[in-house]
C-alpha positions as CSV (number, residue, x, y, z in Angstrom):
1,M,-6.6,76.9,26.9
2,P,-6.2,73.1,27.4
3,S,-6.3,70.9,24.3
4,T,-9.2,68.5,23.9
5,L,-9.6,65.4,21.9
6,S,-11.7,67.2,19.3
7,E,-8.8,69.6,18.5
8,K,-6.4,66.7,17.7
9,P,-5.9,66.3,14.0
10,R,-7.7,63.2,12.7
11,E,-6.0,60.7,10.5
12,P,-7.9,59.6,7.4
13,W,-9.7,56.2,7.7
14,Y,-7.4,54.4,5.3
15,R,-4.4,55.1,7.6
16,Q,-6.0,53.3,10.5
17,G,-5.7,49.5,11.1
18,W,-9.2,48.6,12.1
19,P,-11.0,49.4,8.9
20,W,-8.5,47.2,6.9
21,F,-8.9,44.5,9.5
22,L,-12.7,44.5,9.1
23,I,-12.5,44.7,5.3
24,A,-10.1,41.7,5.1
25,F,-12.7,39.1,6.1
26,P,-15.3,39.9,3.4
27,A,-12.5,40.4,0.9
28,T,-11.1,36.9,1.7
29,A,-14.6,35.4,1.3
30,V,-15.0,37.1,-2.1
31,V,-11.6,35.9,-3.4
32,G,-12.3,32.3,-2.1
33,G,-15.7,32.4,-3.8
34,I,-14.2,33.4,-7.1
35,I,-11.5,30.7,-6.9
36,T,-14.2,28.1,-6.1
37,F,-16.3,29.2,-9.0
38,V,-13.3,29.0,-11.4
39,I,-12.5,25.4,-10.2
40,A,-16.2,24.4,-10.5
41,V,-16.4,25.7,-14.1
42,K,-13.1,24.2,-15.3
43,T,-13.4,20.7,-13.9
44,F,-15.9,18.1,-15.0
45,D,-17.6,15.7,-12.5
46,G,-18.2,12.6,-14.6
47,M,-19.7,10.7,-11.8
48,V,-23.1,12.4,-12.0
49,V,-25.7,10.2,-13.7
50,D,-28.9,11.5,-15.3
51,D,-31.0,8.4,-15.3
52,Y,-30.7,6.7,-11.9
53,Y,-33.4,4.1,-12.7
54,K,-31.5,2.9,-15.8
55,E,-28.2,2.7,-13.8
56,G,-29.9,0.7,-11.1
57,R,-31.2,-1.8,-13.6
58,A,-27.7,-2.1,-15.1
59,I,-26.3,-2.9,-11.7
60,V,-28.8,-5.7,-11.3
61,Q,-27.8,-7.1,-14.7
62,T,-24.1,-6.9,-13.7
63,I,-24.8,-8.9,-10.6
64,G,-26.4,-11.5,-12.7
65,R,-23.4,-11.7,-15.0
66,V,-21.1,-12.2,-12.1
67,E,-23.3,-15.0,-10.9
68,H,-23.1,-16.6,-14.3
69,A,-19.3,-16.4,-14.1
70,R,-19.5,-18.2,-10.8
71,E,-21.7,-20.9,-12.3
72,L,-19.2,-21.5,-15.0
73,G,-16.4,-21.8,-12.4
74,L,-14.3,-19.1,-14.0
75,R,-11.1,-17.9,-12.5
76,A,-8.5,-15.5,-13.8
77,A,-4.8,-14.8,-12.9
78,L,-3.5,-11.4,-14.0
79,K,0.2,-10.6,-14.3
80,I,0.8,-6.9,-14.8
81,R,4.0,-5.8,-16.4
82,S,5.2,-2.3,-17.2
83,E,3.7,-2.3,-20.7
84,S,1.8,-5.6,-21.0
85,L,-0.8,-7.7,-19.3
86,R,-1.1,-11.5,-19.2
87,I,-4.3,-13.2,-18.3
88,E,-4.6,-16.9,-17.5
89,L,-8.3,-17.8,-17.6
90,S,-9.5,-21.1,-16.4
91,A,-12.9,-22.8,-15.9
92,T,-14.2,-25.9,-14.3
93,E,-15.2,-27.0,-17.8
94,G,-12.5,-26.3,-20.4
95,G,-15.1,-25.5,-23.1
96,N,-16.3,-22.4,-21.2
97,V,-13.1,-20.4,-21.9
98,P,-13.7,-18.1,-24.9
99,E,-11.2,-17.4,-27.7
100,R,-11.6,-13.6,-27.2
101,I,-12.3,-11.6,-24.1
102,R,-13.1,-7.9,-23.4
103,L,-10.8,-6.3,-20.9
104,T,-11.4,-3.0,-19.2
105,V,-8.7,-1.4,-17.1
106,A,-10.2,1.6,-15.3
107,H,-8.9,4.2,-12.8
108,P,-11.5,4.9,-10.1
109,T,-11.3,8.7,-10.4
110,R,-9.6,9.5,-13.7
111,G,-11.8,8.4,-16.6
112,G,-9.3,9.6,-19.1
113,L,-6.8,6.9,-18.2
114,D,-9.3,4.0,-18.8
115,Q,-8.4,1.4,-21.4
116,E,-10.8,-1.0,-23.2
117,L,-9.4,-3.9,-25.2
118,T,-10.5,-7.0,-27.0
119,V,-7.9,-9.7,-26.5
120,A,-7.5,-12.9,-28.4
121,G,-5.9,-15.9,-26.7
122,T,-5.3,-19.6,-27.0
123,A,-6.0,-22.3,-24.4
124,G,-7.1,-19.6,-21.8
125,V,-4.0,-17.5,-22.0
126,Y,-4.4,-13.9,-23.2
127,E,-1.6,-11.4,-23.6
128,T,-1.9,-7.8,-24.7
129,P,0.2,-4.6,-24.8
130,L,-1.0,-2.0,-22.3
131,A,-0.4,1.7,-21.9
132,P,1.7,2.3,-18.8
133,L,-0.4,2.4,-15.6
134,S,0.3,5.1,-13.0
135,T,0.7,4.4,-9.3
136,G,-2.6,3.9,-7.5
137,R,-5.7,1.7,-7.4
138,W,-6.8,0.2,-10.8
139,L,-10.0,-1.8,-11.6
140,F,-9.9,-4.8,-14.0
141,V,-13.0,-6.1,-15.6
142,I,-13.0,-9.3,-17.8
143,E,-16.0,-10.2,-19.9
144,D,-16.7,-12.5,-22.9
145,E,-17.5,-10.8,-26.2
146,A,-21.3,-11.6,-25.8
147,R,-21.2,-10.0,-22.3
148,S,-22.9,-13.0,-20.8
149,W,-20.5,-13.2,-17.8
150,R,-18.2,-10.8,-16.0
151,M,-15.4,-10.8,-13.5
152,D,-14.1,-7.8,-11.5
153,G,-10.9,-7.3,-9.6
154,S,-8.7,-4.5,-8.4
155,A,-5.0,-3.9,-7.7
156,F,-3.0,-1.2,-6.0
157,L,0.0,-0.7,-8.4
158,P,3.0,-1.2,-8.2
159,A,2.6,-3.2,-5.0
160,E,0.2,-5.8,-6.5
161,M,1.5,-6.8,-9.9
162,E,-0.1,-10.3,-9.8
163,I,-3.8,-10.6,-8.8
164,T,-6.4,-13.4,-8.9
165,I,-10.0,-12.8,-9.8
166,D,-12.3,-15.5,-8.5
167,P,-16.0,-14.8,-8.4
168,N,-16.4,-17.8,-6.1
169,V,-14.7,-16.0,-3.2
């Protein structure tokens, strides 16, 4: 009698390629989902704000403080060194330069690297030690202690080691 296909011994399903090929796609999605879940749980997104209205009002106040710095004719020259920072602050009227300023050095994406300092100076020259700054973009905010005016600037280190912050520009 001739042999037919039904008489051929069948291989178990796990020895065939197609089932494994079809199982690979959902298995990859499950593994990717688990990895995404672990990353989402372990990292903190500090950029989410709970009170949007309050943040909006703070932005309007910040704009007003920048305008006040412009009215006073303030201008700052920053010289960044490996472990120190020198600020030369000038104003159209010499009496508008405070004895102490608040300096914030912030990384745009890594809040843990931010530094907030109160720096004393004489005749508009302020110098302070600074923790080393890594390569990348950094934001510099200069304010008086009463926070009546504010100036913002940024630099891409190490390419820009001297920057000028002028709210009139």
